[in-house]
Backbone as numpy.savetxt, mean C-alpha at the origin, in Angstrom:
# Nx Ny Nz CAx CAy CAz Cx Cy Cz
-26.46 12.79 -22.62 -25.67 13.28 -21.51 -25.94 12.41 -20.29
-25.00 12.45 -19.37 -25.17 11.69 -18.13 -24.46 12.43 -17.00
-24.80 12.07 -15.81 -24.19 12.68 -14.63 -23.64 11.58 -13.75
-22.50 11.83 -13.18 -21.92 10.91 -12.22 -22.40 11.35 -10.84
-23.21 10.50 -10.21 -23.76 10.87 -8.91 -22.76 10.69 -7.79
-22.00 9.61 -7.83 -20.95 9.42 -6.84 -19.96 8.41 -7.39
-18.75 8.50 -6.93 -17.72 7.56 -7.33 -17.14 6.95 -6.08
-17.17 5.63 -6.01 -16.66 4.93 -4.85 -15.83 3.75 -5.34
-14.60 3.71 -4.94 -13.71 2.62 -5.30 -13.47 1.80 -4.04
-13.88 0.55 -4.07 -13.71 -0.32 -2.92 -12.50 -1.22 -3.18
-11.54 -1.16 -2.27 -10.32 -1.95 -2.39 -10.33 -3.01 -1.30
-10.21 -4.27 -1.69 -10.17 -5.36 -0.72 -8.89 -5.32 0.11
-8.92 -6.05 1.22 -7.78 -6.05 2.14 -6.49 -6.54 1.49
-6.61 -7.44 0.51 -5.42 -7.99 -0.14 -5.20 -7.40 -1.53
-5.80 -6.27 -1.81 -5.68 -5.63 -3.12 -4.94 -4.31 -3.03
-4.37 -3.90 -4.15 -3.67 -2.62 -4.24 -3.94 -1.97 -5.57
-3.49 -0.74 -5.70 -3.67 0.03 -6.93 -2.31 0.40 -7.48
-2.01 0.08 -8.76 -0.76 0.55 -9.35 -0.76 2.07 -9.41
0.32 2.69 -8.98 0.43 4.15 -8.95 1.59 4.55 -9.83
1.28 5.03 -11.03 2.33 5.35 -12.01 3.20 6.52 -11.57
2.74 7.31 -10.62 3.53 8.45 -10.16 4.26 8.19 -8.86
4.18 6.98 -8.34 4.77 6.68 -7.03 6.28 6.55 -7.10
6.93 7.10 -6.08 8.36 6.91 -5.92 8.66 5.63 -5.17
7.67 5.18 -4.37 7.76 3.91 -3.66 6.34 3.48 -3.30
6.18 2.22 -2.98 4.87 1.70 -2.60 4.51 2.22 -1.22
3.26 2.67 -1.07 2.77 3.21 0.21 1.44 2.58 0.56
1.12 2.60 1.84 -0.15 2.08 2.32 -0.51 2.83 3.59
-1.78 3.22 3.70 -2.24 3.86 4.93 -2.28 2.86 6.07
-2.06 3.33 7.28 -2.01 2.44 8.44 -3.29 1.61 8.59
-4.50 2.21 8.45 -5.71 1.39 8.60 -5.76 0.22 7.59
-5.41 0.49 6.33 -5.40 -0.58 5.32 -4.29 -1.58 5.62
-3.14 -1.10 6.07 -2.02 -1.98 6.37 -2.37 -2.95 7.50
-3.11 -2.47 8.51 -3.54 -3.35 9.61 -4.43 -4.46 9.07
-5.38 -4.11 8.21 -6.26 -5.12 7.61 -5.48 -6.08 6.72
-4.56 -5.53 5.92 -3.71 -6.35 5.05 -2.89 -7.33 5.89
-2.29 -6.85 6.97 -1.46 -7.70 7.82 -2.29 -8.83 8.44
-3.50 -8.53 8.87 -4.37 -9.59 9.42 -4.60 -10.70 8.40
-4.84 -10.31 7.16 -5.08 -11.30 6.10 -3.81 -12.09 5.80
-2.66 -11.41 5.79 -1.40 -12.11 5.53 -1.06 -13.10 6.64
-1.28 -12.70 7.89 -0.98 -13.57 9.03 -1.83 -14.84 8.96
-3.08 -14.71 8.53 -3.94 -15.89 8.36 -3.33 -16.89 7.38
-2.50 -16.39 6.47 -1.86 -17.22 5.45 -0.41 -17.57 5.81
-0.02 -17.24 7.03 1.32 -17.57 7.51 2.41 -16.60 7.08
2.02 -15.41 6.65 2.99 -14.40 6.20 2.98 -13.24 7.18
4.15 -12.91 7.72 4.25 -11.81 8.67 5.19 -10.74 8.09
4.68 -9.53 7.80 5.54 -8.47 7.30 6.65 -8.15 8.30
7.84 -7.90 7.79 8.99 -7.56 8.63 9.31 -6.09 8.48
9.64 -5.45 9.60 10.02 -4.04 9.59 11.43 -3.90 9.01
11.58 -3.04 8.00 12.87 -2.80 7.36 13.15 -1.32 7.20
12.85 -0.55 8.20 13.13 0.88 8.13 12.22 1.65 9.06
12.77 2.66 9.65 12.02 3.47 10.59 11.35 4.65 9.95
10.94 5.59 10.75 10.24 6.77 10.26 11.06 7.57 9.23
10.37 8.07 8.24 10.96 8.91 7.19 9.82 9.74 6.60
9.99 10.30 5.43 8.93 11.05 4.77 8.77 10.55 3.34
7.60 10.81 2.79 7.31 10.53 1.39 6.65 11.76 0.80
6.99 12.09 -0.43 6.37 13.24 -1.07 6.06 12.93 -2.52
5.09 13.63 -3.04 4.69 13.43 -4.43 3.84 14.58 -4.90
3.11 14.35 -5.97 2.29 15.39 -6.57 1.24 15.91 -5.60
0.67 15.00 -4.78 -0.40 15.37 -3.86 0.09 15.98 -2.56
1.38 16.08 -2.36 1.91 16.64 -1.13 2.90 15.69 -0.48
3.00 15.77 0.83 3.94 14.91 1.54 3.27 14.28 2.75
3.88 13.23 3.26 3.35 12.53 4.42 4.50 11.96 5.23
4.24 11.75 6.49 5.20 11.09 7.37 5.06 9.59 7.17
6.17 8.90 6.98 6.18 7.45 6.86 6.50 6.89 8.24
5.58 6.08 8.77 5.74 5.54 10.11 6.80 4.44 10.17
6.95 3.70 9.07 7.92 2.62 8.98 7.79 1.96 7.63
8.80 1.17 7.27 8.77 0.43 6.01 8.80 -1.06 6.31
7.95 -1.80 5.63 7.80 -3.23 5.86 7.96 -3.99 4.56
8.45 -5.22 4.65 8.58 -6.08 3.48 7.82 -7.38 3.74
7.29 -7.94 2.66 6.65 -9.25 2.72 6.67 -9.86 1.32
6.63 -11.21 1.26 6.63 -11.87 -0.05 5.32 -11.59 -0.77
5.41 -11.57 -2.10 4.26 -11.21 -2.91 4.29 -11.99 -4.21
3.14 -12.43 -4.66 3.00 -13.03 -5.98 2.05 -12.14 -6.75
2.54 -11.55 -7.82 1.75 -10.62 -8.62 1.84 -11.05 -10.07
0.70 -11.30 -10.69 0.63 -11.84 -12.04 1.39 -13.16 -12.05
2.46 -13.28 -12.81 3.23 -14.53 -12.86 4.56 -14.40 -12.14
4.76 -13.31 -11.42 6.03 -13.08 -10.76 5.94 -13.24 -9.25
7.05 -13.66 -8.66 7.14 -13.79 -7.21 8.29 -12.92 -6.75
8.10 -12.20 -5.66 9.17 -11.34 -5.17 8.86 -10.85 -3.77
9.48 -9.76 -3.41 9.29 -9.15 -2.10 8.83 -7.72 -2.32
7.79 -7.32 -1.61 7.27 -5.96 -1.71 7.68 -5.17 -0.49
8.25 -3.99 -0.71 8.60 -3.07 0.38 7.57 -1.94 0.36
6.91 -1.74 1.50 5.82 -0.78 1.61 6.08 0.21 2.73
5.95 1.49 2.44 5.99 2.52 3.47 4.59 2.71 4.03
4.45 2.71 5.34 3.14 2.87 5.98 3.00 4.31 6.45
1.92 4.96 6.01 1.66 6.36 6.35 0.40 6.43 7.22
0.24 7.51 7.99 -0.91 7.60 8.90 -2.26 7.73 8.19
-2.30 8.34 7.02 -3.56 8.59 6.32 -4.23 7.28 5.90
-5.55 7.31 5.73 -6.31 6.13 5.34 -6.36 6.04 3.81
-5.34 5.41 3.24 -5.28 5.20 1.79 -5.02 3.71 1.53
-5.50 3.21 0.38 -5.25 1.81 0.06 -3.78 1.59 -0.30
-3.43 0.35 -0.50 -2.08 0.00 -0.92 -1.84 0.57 -2.31
-0.88 1.49 -2.42 -0.49 2.09 -3.70 0.82 1.45 -4.12
0.77 0.71 -5.22 1.93 -0.06 -5.67 2.78 0.75 -6.64
4.07 0.79 -6.38 5.03 1.41 -7.29 4.88 0.75 -8.64
4.60 1.53 -9.66 4.39 1.01 -11.02 5.73 1.01 -11.73
6.29 -0.19 -11.89 7.63 -0.32 -12.49 7.51 -0.60 -13.97
């Protein structure tokens, strides 16, 4: 037998978590600020593509402060990621397609 004393998942500023239940990609404002700082260092500036709205899911609902897009390279694909920014402190949750 064993016991789990604590569980801590550390997500880097440029990392995200695939969310199989997500209706859209979301990111908490604190993580988004750190992510944006790292992107700007690389010459990438997220663009605002939508104002306030709401997001809801299994865990409840949240106010979306705005939606932003930026170029992304994930695995072998290149595209544009659209992310809703919410007030809560959560890492980048990627829409699992």
